[in-house]
C-alpha distance (Angstrom), angle and dihedral (degrees) to the residues before:
residue distance angle dihedral
M1 . . .
K2 3.79 . .
A3 3.79 118.5 .
V4 3.82 139.7 170.8
V5 3.73 116.8 -120.3
L6 3.91 135.7 159.5
A7 3.84 115.8 -81.7
G8 3.78 91.3 -153.7
D9 3.81 96.7 -119.4
G10 3.78 101.6 82.5
T11 3.84 91.9 -78.7
V12 3.80 137.5 85.5
R13 3.79 132.7 -124.8
V14 3.74 137.0 -161.3
D15 3.83 110.0 -119.4
D16 3.82 138.0 178.9
A17 3.85 108.5 -103.5
A18 3.78 133.8 -179.2
D19 3.81 113.6 -94.7
P20 3.80 109.7 -103.2
Q21 3.84 118.1 -107.7
I22 3.80 135.4 -154.2
V23 3.78 106.6 -91.0
D24 3.82 103.7 169.9
G25 3.73 129.9 24.6
T26 3.84 90.5 -109.9
D27 3.85 93.5 58.7
A28 3.82 129.0 107.7
I29 3.78 130.6 -170.1
V30 3.80 116.5 -135.2
E31 3.75 126.2 -161.7
V32 3.75 103.5 -140.9
R33 3.77 117.0 -127.8
R34 3.81 99.7 167.9
T35 3.84 132.1 13.9
A36 3.75 133.0 171.8
I37 3.84 140.9 -155.9
C38 3.79 115.5 -115.2
G39 3.87 128.3 -164.9
A40 3.84 87.1 -112.3
D41 3.72 88.4 63.5
L42 3.85 89.8 66.4
F43 3.78 93.8 60.4
P44 3.82 95.4 76.2
L45 3.79 90.8 36.6
H46 3.76 87.2 62.5
G47 3.84 96.9 41.3
M48 3.76 95.2 -105.1
T49 3.71 96.7 125.4
P50 3.87 110.3 81.1
G51 3.84 114.3 -134.8
F52 3.76 94.8 7.0
D53 3.84 113.2 166.7
D54 3.81 108.0 -135.0
A55 3.72 89.5 -147.2
T56 3.81 90.5 66.9
I57 3.84 112.2 115.7
L58 3.72 108.0 -124.6
G59 3.83 133.5 -129.6
H60 3.66 138.3 68.6
E61 3.78 102.0 -167.7
F62 3.82 112.8 79.2
A63 3.74 145.7 132.9
G64 3.77 130.6 -166.5
V65 3.78 148.0 120.1
V66 3.76 127.4 -55.8
V67 3.87 109.3 -119.5
E68 3.80 100.1 170.5
V69 3.76 139.0 15.3
G70 3.79 133.9 -165.7
A71 3.78 124.2 -113.5
N72 3.79 92.9 -99.9
V73 3.77 99.7 48.8
E74 3.76 108.1 112.4
R75 3.82 108.9 165.4
I76 3.80 104.2 39.5
Q77 3.84 120.1 65.0
T78 3.77 134.5 -167.2
G79 3.79 114.5 -92.3
Q80 3.79 94.1 34.5
R81 3.78 121.1 129.7
V82 3.73 107.5 -129.1
V83 3.82 146.1 170.7
C84 3.78 120.3 -145.0
T85 3.83 128.5 -139.6
S86 3.84 111.7 -112.1
T87 3.78 90.6 -120.8
I88 3.80 134.8 37.6
S89 3.75 123.8 -126.3
D90 3.78 131.7 -169.6
G91 3.80 99.3 -143.3
T92 3.87 92.3 -142.4
C93 3.86 105.6 76.9
A94 3.75 121.9 97.0
H95 3.78 92.1 -103.6
C96 3.79 92.4 52.8
R97 3.78 92.2 46.4
A98 3.81 90.8 53.6
G99 3.79 92.1 47.8
R100 3.81 96.1 -105.6
V101 3.86 91.9 124.6
S102 3.79 94.7 158.3
Q103 3.84 87.5 63.0
C104 3.81 94.7 52.0
L105 3.83 111.2 154.4
G106 3.75 88.1 -138.7
R107 3.76 98.5 46.3
A108 3.75 123.9 137.6
L109 3.74 128.9 177.0
F110 3.84 120.4 -128.8
G111 3.79 110.3 -114.0
Y112 3.84 94.1 21.4
S113 3.72 138.7 105.5
G114 3.84 135.3 163.9
V115 3.78 99.3 41.8
Y116 3.79 88.0 43.0
P117 3.73 132.4 25.2
R118 3.81 108.0 -79.8
L119 3.76 112.5 -88.6
D120 3.79 118.1 170.4
G121 3.78 114.8 -129.7
G122 3.66 143.4 -135.4
Q123 3.71 104.9 -98.0
A124 3.82 88.5 103.1
E125 3.75 140.4 73.5
L126 3.80 92.4 -93.5
V127 3.80 136.5 16.0
R128 3.85 136.7 -169.4
V129 3.79 113.1 -127.3
P130 3.75 115.1 -161.0
H131 3.87 118.7 -154.4
A132 3.83 86.0 21.6
D133 3.84 94.3 178.5
R134 3.83 89.6 58.8
C135 3.74 99.9 36.8
L136 3.78 106.1 40.6
L137 3.78 122.9 72.9
A138 3.84 120.0 -164.6
L139 3.77 114.5 -125.3
P140 3.89 126.0 -137.7
D141 3.79 119.3 -133.9
E142 3.77 90.0 -106.9
V143 3.80 92.0 70.2
D144 3.87 119.8 65.3
D145 3.73 124.8 -149.1
E146 3.79 94.9 -103.9
S147 3.79 92.7 56.7
A148 3.78 91.4 42.6
I149 3.80 94.9 59.6
F150 3.72 89.2 68.4
L151 3.81 90.4 65.9
A152 3.75 90.5 63.4
D153 3.86 94.9 73.8
I154 3.73 126.2 -39.1
L155 3.80 103.2 55.2
P156 3.89 92.4 50.3
T157 3.83 87.5 43.7
G158 3.82 93.1 53.5
Y159 3.78 90.7 42.5
G160 3.80 90.9 49.2
A161 3.84 90.3 52.9
V162 3.87 88.9 56.4
V163 3.78 94.6 44.9
R164 3.82 96.2 44.8
G165 3.72 89.4 42.8
G166 3.81 88.5 61.1
V167 3.85 93.6 -128.1
A168 3.76 107.6 -172.4
A169 3.80 133.8 -173.4
G170 3.81 112.5 -70.1
D171 3.81 95.7 12.9
V172 3.80 123.5 145.8
V173 3.76 102.8 -119.4
V174 3.80 126.8 -172.1
V175 3.86 122.3 -167.6
V176 3.81 112.2 -162.1
G177 3.76 110.7 -159.9
C178 3.80 120.8 27.3
G179 3.84 101.4 -154.1
P180 3.81 114.3 129.8
V181 3.89 93.8 -70.7
G182 3.74 91.7 46.5
L183 3.83 91.3 50.8
M184 3.73 90.2 50.8
A185 3.85 87.8 54.5
V186 3.79 90.2 49.3
M187 3.86 89.8 50.9
C188 3.78 93.2 50.6
A189 3.76 95.4 43.7
A190 3.79 95.9 46.2
G191 3.80 94.6 82.3
I192 3.76 93.2 49.9
A193 3.77 112.6 33.9
G194 3.81 122.2 87.1
T195 3.80 91.3 -149.0
L196 3.81 120.1 17.3
I197 3.86 119.6 -168.8
A198 3.79 124.2 -177.1
V199 3.72 122.8 -161.0
D200 3.82 125.7 -159.3
G201 3.74 139.5 136.4
V202 3.79 95.6 -139.2
Q203 3.86 112.1 86.3
E204 3.87 94.8 -152.6
R205 3.74 91.0 56.1
R206 3.78 92.7 47.2
K207 3.82 88.0 54.3
I208 3.80 89.7 54.9
A209 3.77 91.8 47.9
E210 3.82 89.2 54.0
R211 3.74 91.1 51.7
L212 3.83 88.3 53.7
G213 3.77 91.5 54.1
A214 3.73 108.0 -90.3
Q215 3.78 134.2 120.8
A216 3.89 100.2 -119.0
I217 3.73 122.9 -151.8
A218 3.70 140.9 164.7
P219 3.84 120.8 -101.6
E220 3.79 94.2 -106.8
E221 3.89 89.3 58.1
A222 3.80 95.1 52.9
A223 3.73 101.2 93.2
A224 3.78 94.1 48.7
V225 3.77 97.9 42.7
V226 3.86 94.5 44.6
G227 3.76 89.6 44.3
D228 3.86 90.8 52.5
A229 3.77 92.2 48.0
T230 3.79 95.9 50.0
A231 3.78 104.9 32.4
E232 3.79 86.4 -106.7
L233 3.88 92.1 -58.7
G234 3.79 95.8 114.4
A235 3.78 131.6 -123.2
D236 3.85 122.9 -54.2
V237 3.78 91.4 -133.3
V238 3.84 130.4 14.4
I239 3.73 116.4 -169.1
E240 3.78 112.7 -156.4
A241 3.79 108.7 -156.5
A242 3.82 100.6 156.5
G243 3.75 100.9 80.9
S244 3.77 98.2 -141.6
P245 3.84 132.9 117.3
G246 3.80 90.2 -122.2
A247 3.86 92.0 53.2
L248 3.76 89.9 49.5
D249 3.74 92.5 48.6
L250 3.87 89.9 53.0
A251 3.83 91.6 46.5
L252 3.83 92.6 52.2
R253 3.77 90.5 51.2
Q254 3.77 97.1 47.6
T255 3.80 95.0 54.1
R256 3.86 123.0 101.1
G257 3.80 123.8 -128.9
R258 3.90 109.5 -69.6
G259 3.75 88.3 11.1
I260 3.88 127.7 138.9
I261 3.77 130.4 -113.8
S262 3.81 105.6 -159.7
V263 3.84 109.4 -164.5
V264 3.78 121.5 -159.2
G265 3.83 97.1 148.9
A266 3.77 109.4 107.6
H267 3.83 110.4 -107.5
F268 3.74 127.2 -174.2
E269 3.80 101.8 164.7
P270 3.91 108.6 128.0
D271 3.81 90.8 -168.8
Y272 3.77 106.0 44.3
P273 3.82 106.3 155.8
L274 3.77 100.6 -127.1
D275 3.75 111.9 -162.1
N276 3.85 98.6 -126.8
A277 3.80 91.7 178.4
L278 3.73 91.7 59.1
M279 3.80 91.7 42.8
F280 3.78 90.8 52.1
E281 3.79 98.3 41.7
R282 3.85 93.4 50.6
E283 3.83 94.4 35.0
L284 3.88 88.7 -129.8
T285 3.78 126.5 -174.1
L286 3.80 114.8 -141.8
R287 3.85 112.9 -165.3
F288 3.84 128.9 -180.0
T289 3.77 122.1 -154.8
I290 3.79 130.7 -172.7
G291 3.78 97.0 -176.5
D292 3.75 130.4 -110.6
P293 3.77 113.4 -130.9
A294 3.79 92.5 170.6
R295 3.79 90.8 59.5
D296 3.83 102.9 38.6
R297 3.79 106.4 29.6
D298 3.85 97.8 89.9
Q299 3.78 95.1 57.7
L300 3.80 91.7 39.7
L301 3.79 90.2 51.8
A302 3.80 89.7 51.4
S303 3.80 88.8 53.0
I304 3.78 91.9 51.0
A305 3.86 91.5 46.0
A306 3.83 89.8 51.5
G307 3.78 93.1 47.2
R308 3.80 95.8 -115.7
L309 3.85 90.8 118.6
D310 3.80 125.5 37.5
P311 3.90 105.9 -178.7
A312 3.80 94.1 165.9
Q313 3.75 92.1 72.2
I314 3.79 90.1 81.7
V315 3.87 91.4 61.7
T316 3.77 107.2 113.3
H317 3.81 101.6 170.2
R318 3.82 132.4 38.1
L319 3.84 116.4 -172.2
P320 3.86 138.9 162.5
L321 3.74 116.1 -100.3
D322 3.85 89.0 -110.1
A323 3.81 88.4 65.3
A324 3.80 91.3 59.4
P325 3.85 94.8 119.9
E326 3.82 90.3 56.9
A327 3.82 91.5 42.2
Y328 3.76 90.8 55.5
R329 3.84 92.4 47.2
L330 3.78 90.3 52.8
F331 3.88 93.6 47.3
D332 3.82 93.3 44.0
T333 3.77 94.0 51.6
R334 3.84 90.4 44.1
E335 3.76 91.9 -119.4
A336 3.84 83.9 123.0
T337 3.80 122.7 47.2
K338 3.79 96.1 -166.0
V339 3.75 127.4 1.4
V340 3.87 124.4 -161.7
L341 3.88 118.4 -162.7
T342 3.75 125.6 -154.9
P343 3.81 119.7 -155.1
């Protein structure tokens, strides 16, 4: 089969790889119909994932058709259209039993190795899915494959930022960073917030945020615009979806007293200089969220099927799997906001 792997020079290549096989009785094999590039796919590309094996097949956002199931798979059947969670979970550890599936002690991320146990991903023609009954969700006819891939990761992540941020009706909400996850947060907050402001330095991303219902501004405008919208109090909730120290700095300073900073941008800085004086003076809450597709995907799927959410509208580029090197270049340079690949 064809599969996307690292080329070892800051690029990717499409290689021939062995077709995946059933290893455990709880496995399933999925024929991939649509897959997408996520910001997390760029970390190993740029050498930011310690111990990453370059032979690992990339990608954790994919939807397709089940072509084979293991002997112990009970819920999922061959021939079903499915979407897969971005991570696997065992369902038996203390975190899973308590409903904290995103913190599963046995978790692994599709398309990753090194920081997690190696698990080949879905930027390929076929993919092996462990714990298939837990990870795969059957799709209704009303939801196409392209819309479904958003359920794998970024739609539940953006939704989680809104929920864990405590966004309430009428709130002033600021989303800092309008990459794909930030745009999902904008989409989920748009029906709740009284005032919704999206902040990003890329004009094309701001245009998409405006279509989703936000007032979109550049970072240098944030202090003035948020101040005008709140009589200088600051926003009720700021969602930080960029994953950079500068974005977190901005978020902290645009939040009102006793407000919430809901962080879904990926942060790995062990020495971020958190302003404790500001946190204490304003009694701020700083909350980090990974996103929990296993918990939230059913209700989000229902919203897509009913037409209340349309995540596919942020897709800017659609390319064949063979064009993955160019797709990664476009995404990495921010010429593309969201790229979908078709094997």
